[in-house]
PyMOL Python script that loads the backbone (N, CA, C, O; Angstrom):
from pymol import cmd

cmd.read_pdbstr("""\
ATOM      1  N   MET A   1     -15.921 -26.703 -92.724  1.00  0.00           N
ATOM      2  CA  MET A   1     -14.804 -27.465 -92.182  1.00  0.00           C
ATOM      3  C   MET A   1     -13.531 -26.684 -92.438  1.00  0.00           C
ATOM      4  O   MET A   1     -13.355 -26.096 -93.505  1.00  0.00           O
ATOM      5  N   LEU A   2     -12.661 -26.681 -91.472  1.00  0.00           N
ATOM      6  CA  LEU A   2     -11.406 -25.957 -91.562  1.00  0.00           C
ATOM      7  C   LEU A   2     -10.300 -26.846 -91.019  1.00  0.00           C
ATOM      8  O   LEU A   2     -10.431 -27.426 -89.941  1.00  0.00           O
ATOM      9  N   ALA A   3      -9.232 -26.947 -91.757  1.00  0.00           N
ATOM     10  CA  ALA A   3      -8.062 -27.690 -91.277  1.00  0.00           C
ATOM     11  C   ALA A   3      -6.944 -26.691 -91.024  1.00  0.00           C
ATOM     12  O   ALA A   3      -6.671 -25.830 -91.860  1.00  0.00           O
ATOM     13  N   VAL A   4      -6.302 -26.809 -89.874  1.00  0.00           N
ATOM     14  CA  VAL A   4      -5.245 -25.878 -89.501  1.00  0.00           C
ATOM     15  C   VAL A   4      -4.016 -26.668 -89.089  1.00  0.00           C
ATOM     16  O   VAL A   4      -4.102 -27.607 -88.298  1.00  0.00           O
ATOM     17  N   ARG A   5      -2.884 -26.282 -89.627  1.00  0.00           N
ATOM     18  CA  ARG A   5      -1.622 -26.900 -89.208  1.00  0.00           C
ATOM     19  C   ARG A   5      -1.021 -26.063 -88.087  1.00  0.00           C
ATOM     20  O   ARG A   5      -0.874 -24.847 -88.213  1.00  0.00           O
ATOM     21  N   LEU A   6      -0.680 -26.723 -87.004  1.00  0.00           N
ATOM     22  CA  LEU A   6      -0.079 -26.044 -85.864  1.00  0.00           C
ATOM     23  C   LEU A   6       1.368 -26.463 -85.739  1.00  0.00           C
ATOM     24  O   LEU A   6       1.735 -27.587 -86.082  1.00  0.00           O
ATOM     25  N   ASP A   7       2.196 -25.542 -85.238  1.00  0.00           N
ATOM     26  CA  ASP A   7       3.576 -25.949 -84.994  1.00  0.00           C
ATOM     27  C   ASP A   7       3.569 -26.935 -83.826  1.00  0.00           C
ATOM     28  O   ASP A   7       2.647 -26.915 -83.012  1.00  0.00           O
ATOM     29  N   PRO A   8       4.572 -27.787 -83.734  1.00  0.00           N
ATOM     30  CA  PRO A   8       4.570 -28.863 -82.726  1.00  0.00           C
ATOM     31  C   PRO A   8       4.390 -28.380 -81.290  1.00  0.00           C
ATOM     32  O   PRO A   8       3.704 -29.032 -80.503  1.00  0.00           O
ATOM     33  N   ASP A   9       4.997 -27.246 -80.938  1.00  0.00           N
ATOM     34  CA  ASP A   9       4.875 -26.748 -79.576  1.00  0.00           C
ATOM     35  C   ASP A   9       3.430 -26.352 -79.267  1.00  0.00           C
ATOM     36  O   ASP A   9       2.900 -26.700 -78.211  1.00  0.00           O
ATOM     37  N   LEU A  10       2.802 -25.634 -80.178  1.00  0.00           N
ATOM     38  CA  LEU A  10       1.418 -25.219 -79.970  1.00  0.00           C
ATOM     39  C   LEU A  10       0.484 -26.427 -79.933  1.00  0.00           C
ATOM     40  O   LEU A  10      -0.446 -26.473 -79.128  1.00  0.00           O
ATOM     41  N   GLU A  11       0.730 -27.385 -80.791  1.00  0.00           N
ATOM     42  CA  GLU A  11      -0.068 -28.626 -80.799  1.00  0.00           C
ATOM     43  C   GLU A  11       0.051 -29.356 -79.463  1.00  0.00           C
ATOM     44  O   GLU A  11      -0.943 -29.848 -78.928  1.00  0.00           O
ATOM     45  N   ALA A  12       1.259 -29.423 -78.931  1.00  0.00           N
ATOM     46  CA  ALA A  12       1.479 -30.098 -77.649  1.00  0.00           C
ATOM     47  C   ALA A  12       0.763 -29.363 -76.521  1.00  0.00           C
ATOM     48  O   ALA A  12       0.149 -29.993 -75.660  1.00  0.00           O
ATOM     49  N   ARG A  13       0.838 -28.050 -76.523  1.00  0.00           N
ATOM     50  CA  ARG A  13       0.165 -27.262 -75.489  1.00  0.00           C
ATOM     51  C   ARG A  13      -1.345 -27.428 -75.571  1.00  0.00           C
ATOM     52  O   ARG A  13      -2.019 -27.562 -74.550  1.00  0.00           O
ATOM     53  N   LEU A  14      -1.863 -27.418 -76.773  1.00  0.00           N
ATOM     54  CA  LEU A  14      -3.302 -27.592 -76.976  1.00  0.00           C
ATOM     55  C   LEU A  14      -3.745 -28.977 -76.508  1.00  0.00           C
ATOM     56  O   LEU A  14      -4.765 -29.114 -75.834  1.00  0.00           O
ATOM     57  N   THR A  15      -2.988 -29.983 -76.863  1.00  0.00           N
ATOM     58  CA  THR A  15      -3.294 -31.354 -76.441  1.00  0.00           C
ATOM     59  C   THR A  15      -3.273 -31.472 -74.920  1.00  0.00           C
ATOM     60  O   THR A  15      -4.144 -32.106 -74.325  1.00  0.00           O
ATOM     61  N   ALA A  16      -2.266 -30.852 -74.297  1.00  0.00           N
ATOM     62  CA  ALA A  16      -2.131 -30.932 -72.837  1.00  0.00           C
ATOM     63  C   ALA A  16      -3.308 -30.273 -72.130  1.00  0.00           C
ATOM     64  O   ALA A  16      -3.864 -30.839 -71.188  1.00  0.00           O
ATOM     65  N   VAL A  17      -3.692 -29.078 -72.580  1.00  0.00           N
ATOM     66  CA  VAL A  17      -4.802 -28.396 -71.913  1.00  0.00           C
ATOM     67  C   VAL A  17      -6.115 -29.148 -72.154  1.00  0.00           C
ATOM     68  O   VAL A  17      -6.967 -29.193 -71.267  1.00  0.00           O
ATOM     69  N   ALA A  18      -6.284 -29.726 -73.314  1.00  0.00           N
ATOM     70  CA  ALA A  18      -7.487 -30.507 -73.598  1.00  0.00           C
ATOM     71  C   ALA A  18      -7.563 -31.728 -72.681  1.00  0.00           C
ATOM     72  O   ALA A  18      -8.624 -32.037 -72.139  1.00  0.00           O
ATOM     73  N   LYS A  19      -6.449 -32.411 -72.512  1.00  0.00           N
ATOM     74  CA  LYS A  19      -6.433 -33.587 -71.624  1.00  0.00           C
ATOM     75  C   LYS A  19      -6.693 -33.190 -70.179  1.00  0.00           C
ATOM     76  O   LYS A  19      -7.447 -33.857 -69.471  1.00  0.00           O
ATOM     77  N   ARG A  20      -6.061 -32.095 -69.743  1.00  0.00           N
ATOM     78  CA  ARG A  20      -6.215 -31.651 -68.366  1.00  0.00           C
ATOM     79  C   ARG A  20      -7.654 -31.279 -68.039  1.00  0.00           C
ATOM     80  O   ARG A  20      -8.124 -31.512 -66.925  1.00  0.00           O
ATOM     81  N   THR A  21      -8.344 -30.707 -69.000  1.00  0.00           N
ATOM     82  CA  THR A  21      -9.689 -30.194 -68.728  1.00  0.00           C
ATOM     83  C   THR A  21     -10.807 -31.120 -69.178  1.00  0.00           C
ATOM     84  O   THR A  21     -11.964 -30.926 -68.804  1.00  0.00           O
ATOM     85  N   GLY A  22     -10.473 -32.118 -69.973  1.00  0.00           N
ATOM     86  CA  GLY A  22     -11.497 -33.019 -70.473  1.00  0.00           C
ATOM     87  C   GLY A  22     -12.293 -32.450 -71.641  1.00  0.00           C
ATOM     88  O   GLY A  22     -13.323 -33.006 -72.024  1.00  0.00           O
ATOM     89  N   ARG A  23     -11.828 -31.365 -72.193  1.00  0.00           N
ATOM     90  CA  ARG A  23     -12.468 -30.760 -73.372  1.00  0.00           C
ATOM     91  C   ARG A  23     -11.683 -31.171 -74.605  1.00  0.00           C
ATOM     92  O   ARG A  23     -10.542 -31.623 -74.508  1.00  0.00           O
ATOM     93  N   SER A  24     -12.306 -31.011 -75.767  1.00  0.00           N
ATOM     94  CA  SER A  24     -11.628 -31.379 -77.008  1.00  0.00           C
ATOM     95  C   SER A  24     -10.722 -30.252 -77.492  1.00  0.00           C
ATOM     96  O   SER A  24     -10.899 -29.087 -77.136  1.00  0.00           O
ATOM     97  N   LYS A  25      -9.757 -30.631 -78.306  1.00  0.00           N
ATOM     98  CA  LYS A  25      -8.899 -29.630 -78.936  1.00  0.00           C
ATOM     99  C   LYS A  25      -9.738 -28.731 -79.840  1.00  0.00           C
ATOM    100  O   LYS A  25      -9.476 -27.532 -79.939  1.00  0.00           O
ATOM    101  N   SER A  26     -10.736 -29.295 -80.494  1.00  0.00           N
ATOM    102  CA  SER A  26     -11.619 -28.499 -81.356  1.00  0.00           C
ATOM    103  C   SER A  26     -12.357 -27.432 -80.561  1.00  0.00           C
ATOM    104  O   SER A  26     -12.541 -26.312 -81.039  1.00  0.00           O
ATOM    105  N   TYR A  27     -12.777 -27.774 -79.361  1.00  0.00           N
ATOM    106  CA  TYR A  27     -13.452 -26.801 -78.506  1.00  0.00           C
ATOM    107  C   TYR A  27     -12.558 -25.590 -78.277  1.00  0.00           C
ATOM    108  O   TYR A  27     -12.987 -24.449 -78.452  1.00  0.00           O
ATOM    109  N   TYR A  28     -11.314 -25.844 -77.886  1.00  0.00           N
ATOM    110  CA  TYR A  28     -10.404 -24.738 -77.598  1.00  0.00           C
ATOM    111  C   TYR A  28     -10.030 -23.959 -78.856  1.00  0.00           C
ATOM    112  O   TYR A  28      -9.857 -22.741 -78.797  1.00  0.00           O
ATOM    113  N   ALA A  29      -9.905 -24.633 -79.973  1.00  0.00           N
ATOM    114  CA  ALA A  29      -9.615 -23.940 -81.230  1.00  0.00           C
ATOM    115  C   ALA A  29     -10.783 -23.022 -81.599  1.00  0.00           C
ATOM    116  O   ALA A  29     -10.566 -21.879 -82.000  1.00  0.00           O
ATOM    117  N   ARG A  30     -12.013 -23.511 -81.466  1.00  0.00           N
ATOM    118  CA  ARG A  30     -13.191 -22.679 -81.759  1.00  0.00           C
ATOM    119  C   ARG A  30     -13.251 -21.475 -80.833  1.00  0.00           C
ATOM    120  O   ARG A  30     -13.483 -20.353 -81.281  1.00  0.00           O
ATOM    121  N   GLU A  31     -13.043 -21.708 -79.544  1.00  0.00           N
ATOM    122  CA  GLU A  31     -13.100 -20.615 -78.573  1.00  0.00           C
ATOM    123  C   GLU A  31     -12.023 -19.563 -78.856  1.00  0.00           C
ATOM    124  O   GLU A  31     -12.291 -18.362 -78.799  1.00  0.00           O
ATOM    125  N   ALA A  32     -10.818 -20.015 -79.157  1.00  0.00           N
ATOM    126  CA  ALA A  32      -9.731 -19.080 -79.446  1.00  0.00           C
ATOM    127  C   ALA A  32     -10.035 -18.263 -80.698  1.00  0.00           C
ATOM    128  O   ALA A  32      -9.799 -17.055 -80.723  1.00  0.00           O
ATOM    129  N   LEU A  33     -10.554 -18.909 -81.729  1.00  0.00           N
ATOM    130  CA  LEU A  33     -10.912 -18.189 -82.955  1.00  0.00           C
ATOM    131  C   LEU A  33     -12.060 -17.216 -82.708  1.00  0.00           C
ATOM    132  O   LEU A  33     -12.025 -16.085 -83.193  1.00  0.00           O
ATOM    133  N   ARG A  34     -13.071 -17.638 -81.962  1.00  0.00           N
ATOM    134  CA  ARG A  34     -14.204 -16.762 -81.667  1.00  0.00           C
ATOM    135  C   ARG A  34     -13.737 -15.509 -80.938  1.00  0.00           C
ATOM    136  O   ARG A  34     -14.113 -14.394 -81.301  1.00  0.00           O
ATOM    137  N   GLU A  35     -12.910 -15.698 -79.900  1.00  0.00           N
ATOM    138  CA  GLU A  35     -12.419 -14.562 -79.133  1.00  0.00           C
ATOM    139  C   GLU A  35     -11.561 -13.640 -79.996  1.00  0.00           C
ATOM    140  O   GLU A  35     -11.698 -12.419 -79.923  1.00  0.00           O
ATOM    141  N   LYS A  36     -10.683 -14.212 -80.807  1.00  0.00           N
ATOM    142  CA  LYS A  36      -9.803 -13.401 -81.645  1.00  0.00           C
ATOM    143  C   LYS A  36     -10.600 -12.652 -82.707  1.00  0.00           C
ATOM    144  O   LYS A  36     -10.314 -11.487 -82.984  1.00  0.00           O
ATOM    145  N   ILE A  37     -11.596 -13.306 -83.305  1.00  0.00           N
ATOM    146  CA  ILE A  37     -12.414 -12.644 -84.321  1.00  0.00           C
ATOM    147  C   ILE A  37     -13.193 -11.489 -83.696  1.00  0.00           C
ATOM    148  O   ILE A  37     -13.305 -10.425 -84.304  1.00  0.00           O
ATOM    149  N   GLU A  38     -13.729 -11.680 -82.498  1.00  0.00           N
ATOM    150  CA  GLU A  38     -14.429 -10.585 -81.818  1.00  0.00           C
ATOM    151  C   GLU A  38     -13.480  -9.416 -81.583  1.00  0.00           C
ATOM    152  O   GLU A  38     -13.854  -8.260 -81.783  1.00  0.00           O
ATOM    153  N   GLU A  39     -12.264  -9.709 -81.163  1.00  0.00           N
ATOM    154  CA  GLU A  39     -11.259  -8.670 -80.936  1.00  0.00           C
ATOM    155  C   GLU A  39     -10.949  -7.931 -82.236  1.00  0.00           C
ATOM    156  O   GLU A  39     -10.880  -6.702 -82.252  1.00  0.00           O
ATOM    157  N   LEU A  40     -10.763  -8.676 -83.324  1.00  0.00           N
ATOM    158  CA  LEU A  40     -10.460  -8.060 -84.613  1.00  0.00           C
ATOM    159  C   LEU A  40     -11.630  -7.213 -85.117  1.00  0.00           C
ATOM    160  O   LEU A  40     -11.421  -6.156 -85.712  1.00  0.00           O
ATOM    161  N   GLU A  41     -12.861  -7.677 -84.880  1.00  0.00           N
ATOM    162  CA  GLU A  41     -14.034  -6.886 -85.270  1.00  0.00           C
ATOM    163  C   GLU A  41     -14.088  -5.578 -84.490  1.00  0.00           C
ATOM    164  O   GLU A  41     -14.387  -4.526 -85.053  1.00  0.00           O
ATOM    165  N   ASP A  42     -13.796  -5.647 -83.183  1.00  0.00           N
ATOM    166  CA  ASP A  42     -13.782  -4.438 -82.364  1.00  0.00           C
ATOM    167  C   ASP A  42     -12.717  -3.462 -82.852  1.00  0.00           C
ATOM    168  O   ASP A  42     -12.964  -2.259 -82.939  1.00  0.00           O
ATOM    169  N   ILE A  43     -11.545  -3.976 -83.165  1.00  0.00           N
ATOM    170  CA  ILE A  43     -10.460  -3.129 -83.665  1.00  0.00           C
ATOM    171  C   ILE A  43     -10.865  -2.465 -84.978  1.00  0.00           C
ATOM    172  O   ILE A  43     -10.611  -1.277 -85.179  1.00  0.00           O
ATOM    173  N   ALA A  44     -11.491  -3.226 -85.867  1.00  0.00           N
ATOM    174  CA  ALA A  44     -11.921  -2.669 -87.151  1.00  0.00           C
ATOM    175  C   ALA A  44     -12.940  -1.549 -86.942  1.00  0.00           C
ATOM    176  O   ALA A  44     -12.874  -0.520 -87.615  1.00  0.00           O
ATOM    177  N   LEU A  45     -13.873  -1.740 -86.023  1.00  0.00           N
ATOM    178  CA  LEU A  45     -14.856  -0.698 -85.727  1.00  0.00           C
ATOM    179  C   LEU A  45     -14.193   0.547 -85.163  1.00  0.00           C
ATOM    180  O   LEU A  45     -14.555   1.666 -85.528  1.00  0.00           O
ATOM    181  N   LEU A  46     -13.228   0.360 -84.277  1.00  0.00           N
ATOM    182  CA  LEU A  46     -12.514   1.502 -83.703  1.00  0.00           C
ATOM    183  C   LEU A  46     -11.711   2.243 -84.761  1.00  0.00           C
ATOM    184  O   LEU A  46     -11.696   3.473 -84.785  1.00  0.00           O
ATOM    185  N   GLU A  47     -11.047   1.500 -85.631  1.00  0.00           N
ATOM    186  CA  GLU A  47     -10.277   2.136 -86.699  1.00  0.00           C
ATOM    187  C   GLU A  47     -11.193   2.925 -87.629  1.00  0.00           C
ATOM    188  O   GLU A  47     -10.846   4.020 -88.072  1.00  0.00           O
ATOM    189  N   GLU A  48     -12.356   2.368 -87.920  1.00  0.00           N
ATOM    190  CA  GLU A  48     -13.335   3.058 -88.767  1.00  0.00           C
ATOM    191  C   GLU A  48     -13.808   4.341 -88.092  1.00  0.00           C
ATOM    192  O   GLU A  48     -13.931   5.381 -88.740  1.00  0.00           O
ATOM    193  N   ALA A  49     -14.070   4.265 -86.804  1.00  0.00           N
ATOM    194  CA  ALA A  49     -14.519   5.442 -86.064  1.00  0.00           C
ATOM    195  C   ALA A  49     -13.429   6.509 -86.019  1.00  0.00           C
ATOM    196  O   ALA A  49     -13.731   7.701 -86.071  1.00  0.00           O
ATOM    197  N   LEU A  50     -12.185   6.101 -85.924  1.00  0.00           N
ATOM    198  CA  LEU A  50     -11.088   7.067 -85.915  1.00  0.00           C
ATOM    199  C   LEU A  50     -10.944   7.760 -87.268  1.00  0.00           C
ATOM    200  O   LEU A  50     -10.599   8.939 -87.337  1.00  0.00           O
ATOM    201  N   ARG A  51     -11.212   7.015 -88.342  1.00  0.00           N
ATOM    202  CA  ARG A  51     -11.118   7.605 -89.682  1.00  0.00           C
ATOM    203  C   ARG A  51     -12.234   8.616 -89.917  1.00  0.00           C
ATOM    204  O   ARG A  51     -12.013   9.634 -90.572  1.00  0.00           O
ATOM    205  N   ASP A  52     -13.424   8.353 -89.395  1.00  0.00           N
ATOM    206  CA  ASP A  52     -14.573   9.226 -89.622  1.00  0.00           C
ATOM    207  C   ASP A  52     -15.445   9.256 -88.373  1.00  0.00           C
ATOM    208  O   ASP A  52     -16.472   8.580 -88.310  1.00  0.00           O
ATOM    209  N   PRO A  53     -15.034  10.045 -87.375  1.00  0.00           N
ATOM    210  CA  PRO A  53     -15.769  10.045 -86.116  1.00  0.00           C
ATOM    211  C   PRO A  53     -17.209  10.517 -86.234  1.00  0.00           C
ATOM    212  O   PRO A  53     -18.033  10.180 -85.385  1.00  0.00           O
ATOM    213  N   ASP A  54     -17.528  11.279 -87.253  1.00  0.00           N
ATOM    214  CA  ASP A  54     -18.896  11.770 -87.412  1.00  0.00           C
ATOM    215  C   ASP A  54     -19.808  10.761 -88.109  1.00  0.00           C
ATOM    216  O   ASP A  54     -21.008  11.002 -88.236  1.00  0.00           O
ATOM    217  N   ALA A  55     -19.258   9.645 -88.559  1.00  0.00           N
ATOM    218  CA  ALA A  55     -20.062   8.655 -89.276  1.00  0.00           C
ATOM    219  C   ALA A  55     -21.012   7.907 -88.344  1.00  0.00           C
ATOM    220  O   ALA A  55     -22.087   7.477 -88.761  1.00  0.00           O
ATOM    221  N   GLY A  56     -20.614   7.757 -87.093  1.00  0.00           N
ATOM    222  CA  GLY A  56     -21.456   7.037 -86.140  1.00  0.00           C
ATOM    223  C   GLY A  56     -22.503   7.934 -85.526  1.00  0.00           C
ATOM    224  O   GLY A  56     -22.545   9.138 -85.778  1.00  0.00           O
ATOM    225  N   LYS A  57     -23.328   7.341 -84.734  1.00  0.00           N
ATOM    226  CA  LYS A  57     -24.377   8.099 -84.063  1.00  0.00           C
ATOM    227  C   LYS A  57     -23.740   8.981 -83.001  1.00  0.00           C
ATOM    228  O   LYS A  57     -22.911   8.519 -82.217  1.00  0.00           O
ATOM    229  N   THR A  58     -24.122  10.227 -82.977  1.00  0.00           N
ATOM    230  CA  THR A  58     -23.621  11.130 -81.945  1.00  0.00           C
ATOM    231  C   THR A  58     -24.769  11.470 -81.000  1.00  0.00           C
ATOM    232  O   THR A  58     -25.939  11.457 -81.383  1.00  0.00           O
ATOM    233  N   VAL A  59     -24.407  11.772 -79.773  1.00  0.00           N
ATOM    234  CA  VAL A  59     -25.387  12.107 -78.752  1.00  0.00           C
ATOM    235  C   VAL A  59     -24.913  13.394 -78.088  1.00  0.00           C
ATOM    236  O   VAL A  59     -23.736  13.532 -77.756  1.00  0.00           O
ATOM    237  N   SER A  60     -25.815  14.316 -77.900  1.00  0.00           N
ATOM    238  CA  SER A  60     -25.462  15.586 -77.269  1.00  0.00           C
ATOM    239  C   SER A  60     -25.154  15.373 -75.789  1.00  0.00           C
ATOM    240  O   SER A  60     -25.558  14.377 -75.188  1.00  0.00           O
ATOM    241  N   LEU A  61     -24.431  16.331 -75.221  1.00  0.00           N
ATOM    242  CA  LEU A  61     -24.127  16.282 -73.795  1.00  0.00           C
ATOM    243  C   LEU A  61     -25.415  16.282 -72.975  1.00  0.00           C
ATOM    244  O   LEU A  61     -25.519  15.590 -71.963  1.00  0.00           O
ATOM    245  N   GLU A  62     -26.373  17.051 -73.417  1.00  0.00           N
ATOM    246  CA  GLU A  62     -27.657  17.109 -72.712  1.00  0.00           C
ATOM    247  C   GLU A  62     -28.327  15.732 -72.686  1.00  0.00           C
ATOM    248  O   GLU A  62     -28.872  15.317 -71.663  1.00  0.00           O
ATOM    249  N   GLU A  63     -28.280  15.029 -73.823  1.00  0.00           N
ATOM    250  CA  GLU A  63     -28.885  13.692 -73.894  1.00  0.00           C
ATOM    251  C   GLU A  63     -28.143  12.704 -72.997  1.00  0.00           C
ATOM    252  O   GLU A  63     -28.772  11.876 -72.337  1.00  0.00           O
ATOM    253  N   VAL A  64     -26.828  12.783 -72.966  1.00  0.00           N
ATOM    254  CA  VAL A  64     -26.032  11.905 -72.096  1.00  0.00           C
ATOM    255  C   VAL A  64     -26.410  12.151 -70.642  1.00  0.00           C
ATOM    256  O   VAL A  64     -26.634  11.209 -69.881  1.00  0.00           O
ATOM    257  N   MET A  65     -26.476  13.408 -70.269  1.00  0.00           N
ATOM    258  CA  MET A  65     -26.827  13.736 -68.886  1.00  0.00           C
ATOM    259  C   MET A  65     -28.229  13.237 -68.544  1.00  0.00           C
ATOM    260  O   MET A  65     -28.460  12.727 -67.447  1.00  0.00           O
ATOM    261  N   LYS A  66     -29.165  13.385 -69.487  1.00  0.00           N
ATOM    262  CA  LYS A  66     -30.525  12.896 -69.268  1.00  0.00           C
ATOM    263  C   LYS A  66     -30.543  11.397 -69.069  1.00  0.00           C
ATOM    264  O   LYS A  66     -31.195  10.893 -68.155  1.00  0.00           O
ATOM    265  N   ARG A  67     -29.812  10.668 -69.942  1.00  0.00           N
ATOM    266  CA  ARG A  67     -29.767   9.201 -69.847  1.00  0.00           C
ATOM    267  C   ARG A  67     -29.150   8.723 -68.547  1.00  0.00           C
ATOM    268  O   ARG A  67     -29.523   7.677 -68.017  1.00  0.00           O
ATOM    269  N   LEU A  68     -28.192   9.506 -68.031  1.00  0.00           N
ATOM    270  CA  LEU A  68     -27.519   9.126 -66.789  1.00  0.00           C
ATOM    271  C   LEU A  68     -28.230   9.655 -65.546  1.00  0.00           C
ATOM    272  O   LEU A  68     -27.796   9.420 -64.418  1.00  0.00           O
ATOM    273  N   GLY A  69     -29.325  10.370 -65.771  1.00  0.00           N
ATOM    274  CA  GLY A  69     -30.072  10.917 -64.640  1.00  0.00           C
ATOM    275  C   GLY A  69     -29.374  12.068 -63.976  1.00  0.00           C
ATOM    276  O   GLY A  69     -29.553  12.278 -62.776  1.00  0.00           O
ATOM    277  N   LEU A  70     -28.587  12.824 -64.705  1.00  0.00           N
ATOM    278  CA  LEU A  70     -27.808  13.925 -64.149  1.00  0.00           C
ATOM    279  C   LEU A  70     -28.394  15.283 -64.492  1.00  0.00           C
ATOM    280  O   LEU A  70     -27.706  16.299 -64.390  1.00  0.00           O
ATOM    281  N   GLU A  71     -29.645  15.312 -64.895  1.00  0.00           N
ATOM    282  CA  GLU A  71     -30.306  16.566 -65.250  1.00  0.00           C
ATOM    283  C   GLU A  71     -30.542  17.403 -63.989  1.00  0.00           C
ATOM    284  O   GLU A  71     -30.704  16.878 -62.887  1.00  0.00           O
ATOM    285  N   ASP A  72     -30.556  18.693 -64.189  1.00  0.00           N
ATOM    286  CA  ASP A  72     -30.900  19.584 -63.062  1.00  0.00           C
ATOM    287  C   ASP A  72     -32.394  19.675 -62.922  1.00  0.00           C
ATOM    288  O   ASP A  72     -32.889  20.373 -62.037  1.00  0.00           O
TER     289      ASP A  72
END
""", "prot")
cmd.dss("prot")
cmd.show_as("cartoon", "prot")
cmd.util.cbc("prot")
cmd.orient("prot")
């Protein structure tokens, strides 16, 4: 369980969109958090890759071409 305090403007906007769509405010809060967490996870992975590009799996140019069907 998580309780979140929203500023009045954000609360009003959330309430309005929930009423307009027939969905709950909790639904939209969950969706917004899920999307933001996915974005933050992607950013963290990219930052990690930038710090150590050789840490991830590497694929040779030949393998890429083979996978794409671009072999001679």
